[in-house]
Structure formats: structure tokens, C-alpha cells
N, C-alpha and C positions, 0 to 999 in steps of 0.2 A: 703329722709326721708319718712317713711310710714305714710299715711294719714288716719285719721278718721274724717269725717266732723261732724260739730255740728248738722246738720240737721238729719243725721242718728242717732246720739245719742239721739236727741229729739224724733224722730219717734219711737225709741225702747221702749219709755215709754207710747206710745199711744196704745189703743185697735186696733185690726185689722180693725174694722169698720171705723177708722179714715182715711183710705185711704193710706196705705203704698205703697212704690214703688213696681213694679211688682214682683221682686224676693223675697220680704219679705212677700208677700201674701202666704197662703197655696197653694201648687201646687202638682199635682200628680207626685210622684217620686218613681221609683222602689227601693226596698231595696238595701242597700250597696252591692257592688259586687266586685269580683276579675275578671278583664278582661285582655286581651292581644291585642296588636296592630298587624295589618296585612296589608300588601300592595301587591296587585295582579299584580306585574310587574316582567318580566324576567330581566336578567342581562343587556340586551340591551335596557331596558326601554319599550319594547313592552308589550302589554296586555297579561296576562295569560288567557287561556281558562277556561270555567266553569269546565271542567274536571280537569285541573291543580289546580284550587282553591279548589275543593273537596278533591284532594289528599293532599294538604297542610293542610287544616283544620282537616283532619282525624288524622294528626300527632300531633295535639295540645292536651295536657292533658285535660280531662273532668272537672278538677277543675277550668279551666278558663271559666266562665259562660257567658262572654260577649266578643264578637270580635269587636274591634274598627277598623273602616276603615276611610279614610280621605277625599275621594272624590267621585264623581259620574261618572268618566270616566271608560272606560273598562267594562261597565255593572257590576261593582263590587258589588253593593248591590244585584242585581238580582242573581249573582253567589254565593255570600256568603249565602243568604237566602236559595237558592237551596241546597247548601252543608250542611247547618244546618238541613234542613228537619224537622223531628219531634223531634230532640234532644233538651234537655232542655237548650237551649242557646238563647241569644239575640244579637242584633247588636247595637253598638254605631256608628251611621252613621254620615256623615258630608260633608261639603262643604270645599274644599281646598282653594277657593278664593271667593270673593263676587262680581266678575265682571258680573255674570249672575245668580243672586239669584233666580229670578222667574223661569227661565228655569231649573236650577239645582234642585230646590225644587220640580218642577214638575216631574223630573226624579225619585226622591225619592218616591213621591206619587204614580207614576205609578208602581214602583217596590214593594211597601210595603203596599199600602192601603187596600189590601185584608186581611191583617193580621197585624194590627198595634201592636198587643201584642208582636210581635217579635222585635220591635224597642225599645230599652232602652232609648236612648237619641239621639238627633240630634245636632251636633255642627256646628255653622256658623263661619267658619274660625278657623285656628290654628296658634297662635302666629303672627297674621297679624300685630298688632301694634308693637310688639317687633321687627319684621323684617322690619318695615317701609314700609309695603305693603298697609296699610290702616290707617286712623285716627280713634280715638275713636268714633267720631261722625258717621263716615261711618259704623263702625262695629255695633254700637247700632241701627242705622237705618236699617241695613240689618237684624239684629235680629228681630226687630219689624215686618218687612215685611215678613220674613220667617215664623214667628210664626203665623201671621194672615192667611197666605196661608195654613199652615199645619192644623190649627184649622178648617178652612173651609172644609178641606179634611177629617176631622174626627180624626186626631192625637191629643191626649190630654196629651202626655208625655212631658218631659223636652226638652227645646230648650235653648242651651247655646252657649257661645263662649269660646274657650280655649286659655289661655295666660300664660306666665311665671308669677310666683308669684310676682316678683318685679313690673312688668307692671300692673298686676291686682290690687295690693294694692295701687299703685300710681294713678291708673285711675279706681276707684271703680265703676264707672258707667258701666264698662264692666261686673261686677258681678251683679249689681242691675238690669241690663237689661236682665240678664240671669235668668233661673229658679233655678239654683244653681251655685256656683262658681267652675269652673273646671280649674285646673292649670297644667301647665307643670313644672316638677321638675326634672332636670338632674344634680344630685350632682357631677358627674364626672367633669363637666365644672367649678365648683366652685374653684377647684384647692387646696382647703384646707380640703377636705373630703376624707378619705380612704373608701374603699368598706364597711367595717364594720360599718361605720357611715352613710351610705346612708339613712337608714330608719329614724334615728333621725333627719337628715337634712331636709328631706321632711316633716316630722311631724311638725317641727318648721315652715316651709313655710306655711303649711296648717293653723296653729294657727295664724300666722301673717295676712294672708288674711282674715280668718274668723273674727278676731277681727276688722280689717278695715271695714269689711262689716256688722258690727253690729250683728254678730252671725249667718249669713246665712250659711247653710250647704256648706262645701267646700271639694272637693275630688281631688286626683291626677289623672289626665286623661292621663298622660304619664310620666313614669320614668323607667330608665334602667341603664345599665352599659356595656361598650364595652369590647370585648374580644381581640381586636387588636388595634394598634395605638401607639402613643407616650405617655409617662408619662406626666401628668399635675400636677406638685407639689406633693401633697400627694396622688393624684389619679393615680392608676396604672391599665392599662387595662390588661385583661387576663381572661382565662376561669374560673380559681379558684376564681379570684376576682369577676367575674360576679355572680357566684353562691352565694358568700358571700353577695354581694350587694342586689341581688334579695331576698334572705332569710331575710335580714335586713329590706327591704322595706315591705315585707309581714308581718313580725312580728310587725313593728311599725304602719303600716297603716291598718292592718287587711284586711277588704274587701272594702276599699275605694281606689282602686288602679287599674290602667291599666298599665301593664308591657309593656315596649317598648324594643324589639318587638319580634314577634314570630321567624322570620327568618332574616338572614343577607340581607340587602337591597343593593345588589351588583350593582344596577343601580344608587345609590346615588353618589354624588360628595362631597368630603370633602373640604369645603372652608377654608381659613385661619382662625385659631383660634379654629378649631375642632380637631386638633392633629391627623389627619388621621384616625379618629375613625368612621365616619358616616356610613360606610358600615357594621360595625361589632357589632351591638347591638343584633343580633338574639340569643335568649336563646336556640333555637334548631339548631343553626348553619345555614348552607345553606338549602334552602327549598328542600323537596323531589321531587318537580316537576321542 
């Protein structure tokens, strides 16, 4: 059952000077944006070169103003920033794990501190609680540590963790420890949602989390639809279905969305329960590099 605590309800009635939790305080946040996810790996999981990254990003439509990356390995933030150059784009950077927060944040600082304006958001973990890779307490502690280190380095933008809507709503501390609520919404895996209903499904997920968080701004930091794999109930993979789903997501969520993902992640493994789809979410098919 989705939770909304009494304390959040009470705090919503207080003035800001009364001392709200961190995420309910005013915070610097870029305007809502349309972004797309990108992973800089070859099909054998090796790192792509800076030249390959530049080739890939050049193939992404200019309407995607933010490029989301998930980790600090492969010098990916450095490569993506170099590929963006002077184009009107930003990066939604992140840590894929919290096993080395200080070191990984320092990697981000080294890559981006000369131009923090290029960094839209920094995510500390992606679905770590949902995937049982970390506890709520561990993630919120990592968020606090990362934010402090980033603020010292001059970054004043949002620091968040990304989680599935169900996990975020049931563990709202993950949102209140973030500068806004950032959720994963993959309607294909619900099994009850056709491609045409993808946007409405995720819009409802946003509303559920936002209500549980006392009105804190909530956006979808990952949502997509596969082109290959097995059918999952009402959800059918396919190129036409993906086009329908992505259009539905854009219509329903406007600019509060990161589409997953730019290119097929051929290095991915499809574990049980993913219907053989994990490799095939790329809206541009296989990468040009």
C-alpha cells in the first residue's frame, strides 16, 4: 500500500522557515526537460572511445536536450561532455553503485567542475533498493555524503536517487533525501499496459509518488519500450509499438522525461522476468559506432 506519513502532511502546512526536510526546501533545479539515456559500451561490454561516443551522440535528435548516463567508468562523463561541446545540451550524470561514493563523485568533479552549468542532475544510484543492492538507509546516507562533497566543489544543482515508483512511494525517505523525486517507469513490465497506454501509466506513477511525497516535484528519469523479445500480457514488443509508446510518453509527460534508451544495449543480459527484452530498448536501433 502506498504511504503518506502524518509528518509530511503536517509539514506541508508549515512555512518554509519551520525547517522542512531537505527535498521540500526550495532548490536550484533546471527547467523540465526531455532527455534520453545513453550507455558507452560496445557489445562485448568494453568501453567505447571518445570518438565513438561523439559519433553516437551526433546521431541523437537535437530535441533531446539532456543525455543521461549511469556511471563514472569508461571516462564516460568526460567523453559525453566533449561530444556535447558547445551544443545546447546538458548531462544527467550518475553513480551506478554506492560502493565508492567519494571516489566516484571525485571523478565527476574532475570531469565537470570547470563547467557545472553542463550538469543538469547527478543521480546517486539507480534502482538500488528495488534490486536489493542497497538499503534505504545506505542510499540516503550516500546521497547526503555525495551532496556535501559536490557542494564543496561548487555544484549547486540537484542530487537525487532514482527508484521505481513503487519503491519510492513505499520508502518516501528516498525522495525527501533527494532534491526532487526521480522515478523509473517501465510500463512494458507491468503486463497490463499496451504501448498506447504507456504515457498514461507513467503519468499515474508520477502522481502517486508526488502525492506520497507531499507534492514534491516528480519526474520520470527512465521510461521506454522494447522492439524485440517476448510478449508480456498486453505488452507487445516491436518497432511500431515502441514508436507508439514513446509518442505516448512524450504526450503525457511533456518535458518531464528521460527516454530509455538511445541505442540497443547489446552488452546487456536479460535475466528471468525481462522477457528477453533488455538489449532492445534503443529508439535508434544499434549504435552507429
